[in-house]
C-alpha angles and dihedrals in degrees: 000000000000121000113265109183102108108101115235109250130149097226108019141056105223133185121185124192128027118262120169089208091062099047098096093044091050091047086064098041095049095045118140133205144160105204094266099058141355144182143203117250095263118162115262092220125060117291120184096184125092109302139156108221113208138168120158138190120209114252096006114120146150126228100230109197112255115260115206134147095230121027117221128192110264096031113142110253093228145021108226112233123211095228127237099228129211110291117246101167098074120125114168114202126205119191114193087337096310123111118244104236123156090210090065100031123100134213094029109186141162088029109169137162122194128185104193104205096182093060102024104241138119125215133183126185136173146152116231141162117233121222088260090057102254112141112212138179117217129193117181121183122186140172141164110229119244090192095052104027096190093063141071130183136213131189109192114188126184131181126186107222108186104033145000112278142189104235124192116193113199115188112188148172118226124195093171094096132130139195118254089218101050112146099208103011088252119175102254099185134046115202112212108170138016119187141160138194122188105313097346129090133188135194117193116199142150136211118255115248096000092052098210106172119217139169116211109202144178143182123196139185133176126221126197134156094353095308128109122215114197097166115079119226091229143358123224114198134171135161094284108025146032129200140177128216124214113186126195138165102228123198121229110275095015124116129231119194137196121200112201128182118190145152145116140293113200133200089232084077105023138036110273093238092050100056097106090045090051089049091054091049094054091044090052090054097050094038090059088052098044129209098288096049091046089052090051089053088050091054091051092048092052091045087059091050093049093046088073106023105040122115111200118206120187121206103016115076097182092051090047093049091048097055094043091050089053094047091046094053093047090054092046090053103045129017099174095237097114123050090198090069133072140179115281118207091241096030108195095331105086148348103248119123095019116221128074100238135055132160084267089086094062098035100043114005103048095070091052095051092040093056101035100040120024137278093268090066091051090045089056090056089053092044088054089064093044089054088055096049094105090052090049088055089049090050090054092047090056088059093048102265119139146195098045097309108164127213111184113215124260089221126014149159101184105012096281118114109252104170117109109194103105096212088058103032095050103024112033089080096144086094087083088063094053090056092052090045090053090057089052092044093049093048092046093051102040103028086222097150094174098079094070098053092040099046117334099072091062090052091049092050092052091048093046091051089053094052093046090054096041096062127081126216108238112205087187092061097024086228140096112264135191115223132194104015140141116220127204086285098080090187087083115059131184095008129156124243101001099197095222094050093047092047097049090045090055091047093049091053092049093045092050090052091049092051093047088057092045094051092045090056099040107025105030095166092054090045092054092047094050096043091051093044093052097031090229116182136189089245089062097044090048087057091051089055092047092052092047093048094049102040115139122233120187111233135181114218089189095057097027092230139112108255118240087230138341096275102040095110091052089072128095096259101213111156123237090243088064094053120106106257089221088068093058130137087038092200088067097043109033134065116251089244091057092047093051092053093047126089091234118129120212094200142349107303114156086020089055086064091049088051095051096040100034092145091059093066138050123244088248090057091048091050093049093050093043091052092047100047107028094069089061095047117105094184092221089149117078088224095064112071095054094058091048091048092054092048095044088053091050088052089050093244095137097169090057092042091052093048091051090046092054090048094052095041095047098032091120100026090058094029096227093177096042094237108093093119087073091061140280128297097243102169094049089055088077086060088062089059088049090052090062103032099038097023108042094015092045091215116176138151110232128168088354092301130112110241134191134190100180124202132167132209113243088236091066131074092199145329133202138188141171129227133188105225114181090331093312117117111220124187119202122196119186122189133170087264100049148297131287127194128202127185133193118250116286140076118351116264125211115214134171120237114189087339095307121116116244124184114214120198 
């Protein structure tokens, strides 16, 4: 049974009624971010019940020493932790000397949370009775500014309802925080300086080992009865925290408010010795604006985001809410303004997985940012990998590869591998293919041919060298084989000849050869530079071609399908439909040994290859493989339903496509995998966008033309989306009666709709 407490609403995520069992899940679902920082939806006031405190700063991490039972050569030395940063949102509240704490209050009513996605703010309100019998109403509004990405703002309002009360509001900063997922309980932060001036406070600290310097700051003022108090009654400071106290006798039925600005300045953007000064500068800016004006700016900034990235669905509120939630979180996580940053699988909503970058970025996220921003944003994501090429070569060297072979990391912060599960670190090497595919995908979509000679060709050479060295010649098969790998389906480890891995390796080698020839003909100076830098010879490229031409692919004549790996048919092929529902999800009920021996597929594996390389196969081949593998797929990876939705739509199985769409769009809202309290699945959210644009909309780029094959679920009246295609803004509207296209002023654009040429002007 999936959770079902989020109220259907086209523009907001809404929870009504207080339930202690839902607090951690809601802390994830109502998370906010602005690309530079983010935070879970923790309460501002004290809460003694189960909670997962989380505030995060983009690009700031700690290299937590790897913890394994048995060390193996080649293991990464550390597992990069997304760091829980000093907490700036805290506002303790005392009412007649008793702490306001929903875990100890009684008669909690009118509890409501709202995350307004259209305008980019989060609000929580409730009425509760404290243990000393004062009934109060609380309204807390919070947002992280898109316009000033170092700052967040809180308006905390409280009204005593049944008596006068002495209320003390105590805004604070707390650097005494820890990560829930620390390996060795290391101290991640070192606090060096705590200062205050008037109604502002600052904590300077740096990360251990990585030495990122930050200043956590706040400014607070209290308002009551038309007067503003900017000078706290007292200051409470210790070696890790600082807090102010504002005291006020408040009459029954009257409201007292606290306005708090807070956030972080980071030495990635400022000189280390100027962080407090930079904090004062940003506080001066937002103070002169005030909370309400800053909120109005926030609404305008989000209106600009939605103008391009919104998908509007008519007639299905849950589907509408799902896609907007996904688009909202993607835009909160990555704005494309900083090429040093990437898209972490949990974004700013949790600590799980460590690292900020997986292959998810190239395989799933790049198309979303390419089509809803502009090609510069997508180019930055590719440049991020180019900047890490030397580290990728180092990573391969640690595993015994030579001659500039590059193995991009499964998980990384700075280009170094920092994942410590051997079957993933050493074996899930298909990630190299996704990075090469992203270069192809970007070039195909944008027609920006400059990236490859400037940067991409070097990446492709490193990847090709890796694949050529990673295969074995099998005299038994008279083919090149790939032993000991883990494909996208992580429920099969250490298998031989994973079809997807072998196929993408072959494709990478061929694509690298194609691009070498292209650059030689069109950019001879770049060609000469790269060939000399990497000492590339015809002998080596001939070997690449030989490996590509003679790659082995396991195939079943009986079933007429490529086999996911050599031993797939040795399994007990019981379909998912015949599993006891009480044993689902299997990753929470079965031993790992049992999972590895089962036929169950965590996510699209062979079908992932059919998704990437759709043009290489006929529709009949896709249908045969879909029908063979989907019945064994448990979709316990967030990256699975979207691929299946796109392919079901292509096969004109709209009921299936719609079901998969709902699953991917509401994966977190409905908590399909029973794990949302750990954080959201940010990178798979781009797959939700793909499900509509590529699945139902049928958008592709073929022979340098934009193509559509629009379809619509019977549950919808219409849907529409915009894409930025080579600096042309195209709006697509699909109804049950047909499809209309609109294009911004400019040159005419020829597109294909269901194979027929259409000229848009």
